[in-house]
N, C-alpha and C positions, 0 to 999 in steps of 0.2 A: 578603708578598706580593713587596716587590721584590728582598728576596734572594733569594727561591724563583727568581723569572727571571730573573737574573742567572745563577742556578747553572745555569739550564738552556739559556736563549739565549746567553748571554758579556753583556760588561760594555758596553753600549750606551752615548753620552752620556747618552741620555733616562733609562735605567735608572738609573743611579750618582746621576744628579740626583733620582730618583725615591727613592732608598736616601737620600742624604743629608738630603732634607726629612723624610722619616718616621722616622731615628734623631734630630734635630733637635726632633720634635715630642714620640716618646717618652721624650726627656730633661725636656722641658718638664711634660708630664704626670705625669714620677717626681718632679720637684721640687715640684711643685705638690700634690700627696698626700703626699708626705712633709712639708710644712709643716704639714697640718691633723692629721696621725697624730701626728709627734714620733717615729716609729719611719721605718726602712730598708724599702724597699719589695723583698720576695725576687724577685731576678733567676727562680729557679725559676718560680715561681710567676706571673711577669711573661710568661714564655717558656713556661709551659702553657698559659697563656689564648690569646696567640699563635698558638700551635701548633694551637688548638682553632677558633680563630675562621678559619684556614687551612682545616683540615680541612673546614669548613661553607660557604665560599666556591667550593672546588675539589672535593670530592667523595673527596681524596687519602685514603689511610692512615696513619696516623703513621710507619710503616714506610718506606712512600714518601719521606715529607716528608724523614725521615732521612736514606734512602739521597743524595738529590736535595743537601742541604746539607753532606754529607758529600765530595758529589762522585764519588759511586761511582754505578753505573749502576740505575738506576732497576728495580724488578720490571716495571713498564710494561703491565701486564695491566689492561686498561681494563674500567669495568663494560657488563657484557650486557645489551643492550635484548632485551626478550622482550614477545609479545601477551599475557602471563600478570601479574595483579599480584604484587608480592611487598612491597608498601608498603600499611600501613593508611591511610582514606581518611578523612584529618584536617581539620580547618581548613585553611584558605589557608595555606601554609607562606610563612615570608617568612624575610629575612637574622636576623631575631632570633631562630630558632630556635636550640636552644643542640644541642652535639652530643650532649648525651644525651640531650634530645626526640627529637632525629633517628632516633638509636639506638633508642628504644621505638618509633618509626613506620615503620621503613625496614629489613628485613630486612636487606637487600642491605648496606646501610651499616655494620648492626651486626656483620654478619660481616666486612667488609672494618677494619672499625675497633676491634674489641676481641679477635677470635678469631684464634688463630693455629694452624698445621697445618704436617704434616711435608710437605714438596712430593717427589713420587717423582721419579727419574730422567726427565726429559721431559716431565713434566708441567707445567712452568713454562716459556714460550721463552727466559727472560733466566737461567734457571737449569737449565742443561738436565742439570747431575752432579745433579740434586736440591738438597736444602736444608731451610730452616723459615722460616716468613714468614707474611706476614697469608692470610687462611682469602679468597681471590675465587672467591666463587662463580660456575661456569660456566653457559652457558645452560640446561642440560638441567637442573640442581640450580633455577635460578631458575623453570622454570616446574612444575617436579614440585612446589614448596613454594605455589607460586604457585597452585596446584589447592586444595592445602590451606586457603589463608588464605581464598580466594574460598567454598571449603562451610562453614569457620567463621564467616565472614561472614554469610552465607546464611542461618544459625542450625539447621542440619540436623548429626547427629550425623554426622560424620568419620570413614569407614570406606574405607581405600585396601589395594589387595593389587598388589605393586609387583614385575613380574617384570622382573630388569634384567640385563646384560650385566656382568663381572666388570671393578672396579678403574674404577667410574664416581663411588665419592665419594660414595655417596646414604647410607649410614647417618651419615657425617659431616654431611652438611649436614642431616637429618631431628634429630640430638642439637643441632646447630646450631639448629633450629625451636625442639627442646623450653626450650634455655637463653633465648632472645627470649621464648619466652611466661612463662615461671617467672620473671622479672626485673621485667616489667609486672603480672601477675594474683599475688596473695595466696592463699597456701595452696592453688596449683594442684601437682597431684601426679603425677608420672609412673613409669610401671612399666616398665624396660627389658630383656630377655632375649635374650642372644646366645647361639653355642653352648657355647663352654668360657670356665673360670677366666681365662685370659691375656685374653682379649681382652674379656671383662668389664670386667678391672681397667687395661686401656689405656684402652677407653674413658671410665673412671669419672675415671683420673688427667687425660684430657684436661678435661674438664669444669670440673673441681678448678680446674686453673689458667685455664679461661676464666673462671671466676667471680673468683678473685682478682684477674687481669688488669684486670677490669671496675673493680673497687675502688681498685686503684693509678691507672687514666687519671680515674677520677671522685673523687679524695679531696673535693672539696668538695659532691659532687649526695647526693641522698636516694635513692642505690642500694642495692639489696638484697646483704648481704653473706653471707658464709658461717660458720654456728655450729657447724655438725657436718660431719664429712666420716669418719667413722672406718665401719669394714665395708663395708658394701653400699648406702650411700646416702649422699647430699649434699644439707643441709637449708640454706636460707635464711631471713636472720633477716625475710622477709616472710612465713613460713611454708610457702615454696613447698618441694616437694623432689622428688627423682628416685631411683627405687630402682633397684639393679641385681641381677641374679640372672643365674646359669649354665644351662644346660639339664642340665647335668652333677650338680645340685645333688641332695640326698636328696630335698629337697621342695621343688621349684619352684614357685613362685606368691605372692601375697601376700592378705594377709587386710584389709589396709588400701583404703578408699577410693579409688580412683584417678580422675585426669582422662583421663589418656591411657596407652593400651598401644603399646607398638612392638616387635615379636616379628620377632629377625634372625635371616636364616639357618636357618629353621627344617628345611631339608631335611637338614643335618648334626648335628640332635638325635639323640639317642639314640631309637632305634624306640619309639613307642608315648608318646612324653613330650610331641609336639606336639597328639595328639590329647586327650591327659590335661589338659593346661594349656589348652588350647579350653575343654575342659567346663566346668573348674573356676574360670578368670578372668572370661571374656567373658560369662558371663552374670550377672555379679556389677556390669555396666557399665550405666550407666542407661542409656535408648534416648532421651537428652535432648541440646540443642545445648551445646557445649563440653565435647563427649567425644571423644575420637578413639580409632581403633585403627587403625596402620600394619603390615603385616606383608609383610615385605619379604624378598626373596632371590634368587639367582641361581638356575639350573635346579641340581638334583640328586637322581635318584631321584623317581619317581612316588606317592609318600605324601601325609602332610596337605597339605602345601603344594598341589603339583599338585591336588589334589582339589578344594581350596576353591577355585582359579583355574579350572577347569574349570565348576564352579556357576555362579562368576560371569559369564565369557565367556557360557557358554550359557543366561543370563537366567533360573536358577533360584532366584533371591535377591529378595526382596520388602519393598516398605514404606520407610519414612523411611530405616533405617538399612540396606538395601543398601550393596554393597560396590561402589565403583569400582574397575576393573582399569586398571592404567597397565603399559605396558610402556614400555624403554628398550633399544633396540638400541645395538649396541658404536658404529654411526659417528657417536651422537649427540655422541662426545667427539672433540676437534679432537686429543687425542693420538695417535689412531689414525690416522695417516697419516706416509707415507715420500714424500720424494720420487724417483719413479723414476731411474733412470739412462737414458743416453742410447741403451742398446741397447734399451731398451723403447719406442723410435718409431723408424719407419720413413724412407724417405727422404722423405716429403712433411712429415713431423712427426707422423704419426699413430699413438696409441699402439696397440700389438700386445698383441693379447688372445690369451691361450690358449686356443681355442676347442675345441680338440681333448684338451685334457687333464684326465682323470677326477677329477684330484685337487681341481681349482678350477670345475670344472663340476657344475652338480647333476644327480643321474641319479636313474633312476625306480627303482622296487622291485626290476626286474632287471638294473639297473647299466646300460643306457643312458641316454646325455645327454640329459636334459630339457630345462636350461637352460645356456646356454652362460656361459663367463667373461662375455661382451661381454654378454649378453643380461640376466645378473644386474647388472651394473654400472649399466644402462639401467633397470632396473627398480625398483631401490632410489635411482636417482641418485646412483651415487658418481663419486667424482672420479677421475683418474689416480693419484692421492697414495694415495686411499684403498682402490682396487681392488688396487693392485702391494704395501699393508701387507696386506691380506687373502692377498695371494698367498702372500708370503713366508713370514705367519706359521703359514700351513697347512701349508707343503711342511720350513720347517726346526724351528718349535715344536712342531708337531705331527706331524712326518714322515709329512707326507701323508693323516693322518686328519683330512678334512672334519667328520666327525661328532664328534670330541672338539674339533676349533674351536669348531662350530657349539654344543654344550655350553657353553663359557666365553664365547664371544661371538656370540649370538643376533643373527641379523637379523631373526627372526621368532619369536612364540611357540611355533611348531612345530620350529622349529630347536633351540630352547632345551631339548626334550625329547627329542631324538632320541637323541642317544646313550643314554637310558635303554630304548630299544624302538621302531624303526623301524615306523612303520605298513605292515603285512605287506600289506593291499589297495592301500597307498597313499592319499595325503591328497586328491587329486584323485577317484580312483574314490569313496572314502568321502564325498565332497561330491557326487559325482551319485547316488550311493545315498539319500542323506538326502534330497536334492531327490525323488526319485522315490517317497516315504512317501506310502500313502494313508491315508485314513479307511477301517474297515471298514465293509464292508455291513452285516453283523450281528455282535453280541457278543452270546452266551448261553452256555448250560451244555446240556451234552449228555448226555442218557437213552436208556433203550432203553424204546419203548413199549408195549412188554409186561410193564414192571415189573422185568426181570432185573439189577437195579441195585446188588447187592450183591457188590463186587470180589472177595470171598473167597471165591466161585462163580462159576466158568466154565464156562456149559454150551457145545453144539455153536454154532458162528457162525451156524447157519441159522437159530436161534430168536431172533436179536437185530435189532430193528428200529429202527436210529437218529431219535432226534428231538431238533429244537434249538429249546429253549425260550430267548426274549428273554430275555436280563439283562444290565443294564450292568455287573455286577460278576462276570459269568460268566469263564470259563478260556478260551473259544474264538472266536477270531475270525476271521471269513468274509472273505473278498475277490471270491472268484467261486462261484457257485452252480455245483454240478456239471452237467456238458453230459453229455445223451446219447450214450453211445457213446466218450466221450472217457476216455483212459488215466490214471492218477493214480500219484504217487509220495509215498511218506510216508518221511519218516527221523524218526528220533527221538531224545533225550539223556534218559537217566534219573539223576534227582538221587541224589548221594550224600551231600545233607546239610553239605557241606562252607560253613562262613562266610567269609565276605567281609567285610573290613574296610571300610566306607564312611564318606564324610563324616557321615553321618547315625546311623552306628551298625552293629553286626552285621549282614549282611544274607544269607540262606541262598539257597543254587542252588535252581534249580526244575528242575521234568520239563518237556520239551518236545516236542513233536510238531509236524513240517512239514509240510503237503501241496505238493507242486508237480504243476504239468500238465507234458505231454511235451514243455515245451518248457524246463521249466526254472522257471518261473515261479509264484512262489509265491501259493495262493490259500486257503489257510487254515493258520492256525495255534494248538493248543493249548500254554498257558504255566500251569502251575501247581506250588504245592509240595505234589504227589502221591508217596506213598509207592511204592517200584521196583514191588512186588506188586500196589499198587491202580491202577498206570497200565495193566496189560493190559486192562482192560475199557474204558476210555477208546481205547487204540489200537484195540481190536476196532471200536467203533461207526463211530470216526473214518472207520476205512479201507473200512467196507462203506458210509459214507454217500456217498464218493467213489468210486463205482461199483467195487466191491472193488478198493480202491488195493493198489498193491504196496509190502508194509514192509519197514523195514531199519531197526533201531533198535540201538543201541551195545550189546552184549553182554558188555561188560566189567564185571567187577567186581559192582556191584548191578544190573547190566543183566541179568543171568543170572537173578535172580528175577523179574522181570518177563517173561522167555523161558521160566520153567518155569509159569507162569499160563497167557500167550498159548497156548502147544501144545496145550492142553487143549482149545481150543477148535475144532481142527481145521482152522483157518484157514489155507490154503495157498498162498497169493500171497505169499510171503516171500522176501527176496534170500535166494540161495544162494551161500556162497561157493565159491570151486572148488577141487578137492583130492578125496581119497577119504575114504570115511566116509558113515555114514548121514544123512540128510538134518537130523535131529535136531541132529547135531554142527555142520552146517556153515550153519544158517540165519542170517542176520544177521550184522553187520559186528562184526569185534573188531581195534578201533584200537591198535595198535601201533606202535613207532617207527620201525618200517620202512616203514609204509604211510600211516601219520597226515598227515606233512608233504604226500606226491604227492597225496592226494586233497583238503588243503585246497589245492596248486596248482592242482589241476584244476578247485577251484570258481573260483579267482580267474580263471582264465583263462576260463572263461563269462561271472563276472561284469562283467569288462573289454569284454565285449563287448554284455553284455546288464545295464548297472546299473538298470535299471527293473523287473529281476524281482524286485528286494527292494523289497518293499511295506509292509511292516511293521516298525513303528517300533523295536520293541524289538529285531530282528535288524538294521536299520539302525544303531542306535546301537553293539550289541556289535562290527559289522562296523568302524565309526569308531575302535574302544579296542583295537584286535586288534594286537598288535603281535610284532616277532620280536625277542626279551628278545638278553642279551649272549652267549650258550652259543648261539644261531641256532637257537632253537626257539618255534617261535608261540604263542603264546597269549593271554589277557586281559592287558592289562597290570593294576597293582596296584589293588585297590580294584572291579575291575568283573569281571563275567560273559560265559561264553562258552557258556551252554547252546542258545543259539539259532542260533549261527554253526554249533556239533556237528551240529545236529540238521538244520540244512539241507543243511551238507555231506554226512549220510549219504542225503538225498535225492537231492541231485544226483548222487553217484556211481554211485544206481541207474541214474538217468537216463543217464548216462554210459555204464555198462558194457553195461546194457540195448537202448538205444537209439541211442546215439553223437550226437557232437555233429553238429548239424543247422546248415549253413548256407545260409539262404537268398539266392540271388543272384534279383534282380529285374530283369528285361530292362524295357528301354524299352518300353511297348504300342504296336504299330503304331495307326497311324491305321484306325481304323472303316471296312469297305470297303463302300461306297456299295451299294446295290440297287440301281442302275441304272448297266449295265456301261458301255453309250455314252456316259453322264452323265462317269464318272470317266474313260473314257479321252481324254475331251475337255479334264476338269480336268486329268489329266496332262502334259498337252502345252499347257497355260495358253490354253485356248480356250475362250469363252463362247457360249453356245448363241446364235445369230443374229448371229455376230461374222460379217462377209464373211471370208475368207482368202484373199489374194489368193498367186498362184504356189505354188498347193498339188499337192504329189507325193504322189500315192498310196503310193509304194512306202517313203514316211515312217512308213507305218503298217503293221504286221507284227503276227502272231501274240504276235510277243514282246511288244510293247507291251502285249497285251489281258491277258496272265498273269502281267507281269512289274510292272505298276503297285503302288505301296505299297499 
C-alpha cells in the first residue's frame, strides 16, 4: 500500500518512513515464518497475496496496480455508481473478505479483476488509440445487469428483450454475467446463439480466456476450472457449461436442459431461423426461478425480433414469465461525445444549433421540420458535445441520412425501426388515432330477415331486409346507428387468402367492409375470413342497412369474383370510375400503381384533420403499422395486415370524389339578441335602468345605435 501511494503521489517523508517500516515488518514476518517451516517463503506467493489485499482495500484491478507500480499511466477508469444493484446482498462484508469471495459477490468487481477485453479506439479515455485490458463495466451495462440480478433474486423467471444502439458492449456484458453465474453455481447451463460462425468462435475464445485467467489468478482457491473446451462448448469442473451455436448451423438449438438462453442479433439470422429457434427452444425452458431468456439486438428489419418487441411493449404478454423490454439509446455511452470547436459558439458563448438544416432536424412525413436540432437536444437532455457528435456523424459517416443514423444509433425505439419503414401516417397521427378508438355500439351477425342467406344465390336487392343479430363473436361492429335521411359510403377490400407470418404463427388476411358517413367518420365495419364470392351478400345487406349506401369495393384480382355475384342483385348505387364504356365495366375501384398512393395520401390528409374519424380498433392498429418501405411504396409492415386500411381508403375515396372535402368554419356565436330593444340599447351604452345620467345629450343616440348594437 505504501509503495502504491509513493508511485501515485510522490515520495514524501511520511510515505518513505511508512514504506521502510512496512518492509521491516515484512522481513521480520518472513524470518519468523521460515523458522517454523524450514523452507524459504516464495517471493511470488508473497507478492500475489499482497496484491490481493491491495485489491480488496482499494477496489483496483490487478492491471491498474501493475501500471502504477511500473510507473505507467493507469487506465484510471473509476467504478461507476448506479441506482441499480449489481452486487449480491451478502452478510456484512468486512476487510477479511478475500478477493475470490468478493468476485462471487460483486459482478462489477468480478469483471474488473478477472476479465479482459479489447478496447476500441476512443472507448478508454486513457487509451484513445485502443488496446487490451481489464473489463471496466460502464453505467448502462451496470444498470442492465442490475435488472437481471434484481429479477433473479426476486425469484421470478428472468425474461428480457433488449433493443440497443450499436457498440454499447452489451453482448460482452451479458456473457460476463453468464461467466459470473457459472463459477458460482454448479451445473448451471447456458445456451448462447449469435448470427455467424466467426462471431460465435470469437465469443467462445473470449470466455475460455476468462475462465483460464480466473484459474491463474486464484491458484489456491477452490475456483472452477475448465475441463473441456472443444467444439462449441466450455465445461467447468463444477458441472456448469456454456453451449455455443451459430444461426447458420444446419440444426440450430440444443436438446440439453438449460437454465439460460441468450439470443444475440436475431434480425441478422437467416430468414425464418429466428421463428424456428423460438418455437423449438423456448418452450423447453421451465417457467421457474433461476431461468433466464435474454434476447438482445440492434434494429435491423421488422421480422421476429421486432414482432416480439412490439408484443411486449404493447402489453400483450401475461403471467410471471412475461418479458421486460429495455431500450438503450446511443447517448447512454460516454463514447459518443465530441468537443465542439469554437466555430460552434457565438460571441456570447452560446452553442449554435442548425435549426433549419433538414439533415439534423426531425421532419414529419411530408418533409417539413417538426423538431429542430435545438428542440431535439432539449428533449433528450443532450449536451453540446453529444449534439455535435450526432451532427457530424449524420453528415459525415451517414452522408446526411438521418434515417440510416437512427437505425444504428437510435434515440428512441421508433427511431430504431425507421430505416425499415417510415410510418406512412406519422407516429403523432397514429397515436392520436389509437387514442380515439371507441367500443362498438353493437357486435353481431348480419342476416336477411326473409331468409335469403345463401351467398351462392343472389336475388334482386329489393327482396333483402337486413337484420343484425347480437353476437359477441360476430363479424359486424356498429359504432353509430343509421340516421334517417343520412347518406353513407361503404368501401371494401376482398381477401386474397394471403398468409401473413406473425409472432403467433401464420395468419390469413380478411375481407373487410367499412361504412363511413358523409364526413368520413367510420360508423360500421364488417371483418371476417369470407370467400370473395360470398362477400357479395354481406355487402348488399350492409349497404341496404345503411340507407342504401354507396358501394366501392376493390375490384382487382379476386374482387372481380365479388362483383360478378354483387351485380346480379341490380344494386346500382355503386361508385363508377371515370371513362368510357358500360357501367358494369367501370363500377368500383381498380387499384393500380398510378392511383394507389394518391388515394392513400387523400386518406392521410383527411385523417390528419380528423383523427377521431377512425373509431375501430383494428383499423387504428393497421394505421399505426402502415409504413413506406425502402422503395417508397406504402404498405403494411412485415407481419401486419392492411385489409382495414384499404377498405377505409375506398370508402373515403368515394366521399372525396362525390362530396368533396368539407371544411367547417365555425364563427364565434354573437351574443343573443335581447327581446327588449330599449333595454339592449341601454346595455350597449353601459347604462343601467334607473340610473341618473348627467349631461345627457340626445344626439348621442341615433338610429345607427339601434340597428348596430351586438
